[in-house]
N, C-alpha and C positions, 0 to 999 in steps of 0.2 A: 505494500500499500504505498512505503514511503519515498518507495523508487518512482510509481506511478504520479504521487502530488510533485515531486521532483521535476519530474521532466513537465509533467501541464505549466509550472512554475517559470522554466528554463522556456516551456516555450511562448507566455507569455508577456516573458521579460525581453525577448528577442526584439529585434527592430526599434527598443526603445530604451537600446545602452549599446555599447561598443562593447564587439565580443568580449576583448582581454577584461577590458573594466567588469562585464557580467561576469566573468569566471573568476574573477579576483574575488567578487564580492558573496559570491558563494560560495567558496572556497574557504574565504575567511569569516564566515557567517557557520560556517559549519565547526572549523576551528573552535569556534565561541560555545558551540552546542555541549562538544565535546569535552571543554574547559568547565564547564559548567556542571557535569555531568561526575569531573573529578570534584569541584566546589561540594555537590551534594553527598560525595561521598561514594557515588555508586560504581562499583570497581564491580570488572569479574574475576576470577579464581588468581591469585597470588602467581604469579609468575616473572621467571628473576629475567634484569633487562641487561643483554646482553649488548657490545657494539655494532654486531654482527644485527643483530633486529633493531635497532637504530637505522643501520645505514638502507636495510632492506624496505623498516616502512619510509626512510625516508625517498629513494626512489619511487616505490606506492605512489606515493604524494606527487612526484613530479609527472608521472604515468597520467593518473589521475585529473591533472590540472592541466594536461597538455591533452584530454580526449575534454573536457569540459570548454576549452575557449575553441576546438573545434566541432561540439557539439553546438555553441553560440553559430557560431559561424555557416551552419548545415543548415539549423530550424532561423535563422533571417533570409539565409538564401531559397526560403521557401520548404524544404524539406518539410513534409508534413511528422508530427510527433508517432503518429504509427510506426510507419518506416525507421527512421532516423533513431528514435530512441532504440527498435528494437537494433536495430544493427550496430549499435556504441556498445549496446548492454550484451546483447546475444551473441554480436560477432566478437565479443572479452569473452564472455562464457566459450563460448564455441574451442576459441584460439588457446585458451588456459588448459580447457581436457582435453586438445591433440598434445598441446606442449610435456603436460603433468607427469607421463607416464617416462618421460625420458631424464626428465627435470629432477627429480623428487620420487620417481622409483613405482608411482604411480600404477595400478593395474590395469589395461586397457583393456578391456571387456569386449564383448558384443551387445551389451544393454549401454556402454559409455562409448561405443561406434553409435550404435543407433542413434542415443542423443542424439550427435552431431550431425548428426545428417538430418534428422526434424527438425534441430535446432537452426539448420542454415536454407531446410526447405521452408522455414516458415519466415527468416530474416527475406528468399526471392518471391515469394507471395506478398507481403506486404510494400514490400519496397517495388515490384512491377505495380503497382493498385491504381488505376490511372482518375 
């Protein structure tokens, strides 16, 4: 539900704010929300923080900020939320499902392969909508 609201609000903002500024406000607001959860004491299980964990989290943040700018640009150019959103989110899920077995040693099962194929088919169907 939160991802749906996210895409709808990003779509509403496009064309009313410069792409990079929109992405910056989006990411800064997200950071404030997460900081608020820390201030309220809403924490998950205790996990030791390592340098590698910090570096990987930072790299993930850079990747999501880049995709946020591209999302604003794609929506501003008239990309419909249904196809643009699913390509950004679904494409990331499909690619990570394909790469995770080689990077993290996860199993690449027939069920995972079917999920990737169905996800790509869904993206194609929504993206080819006229």
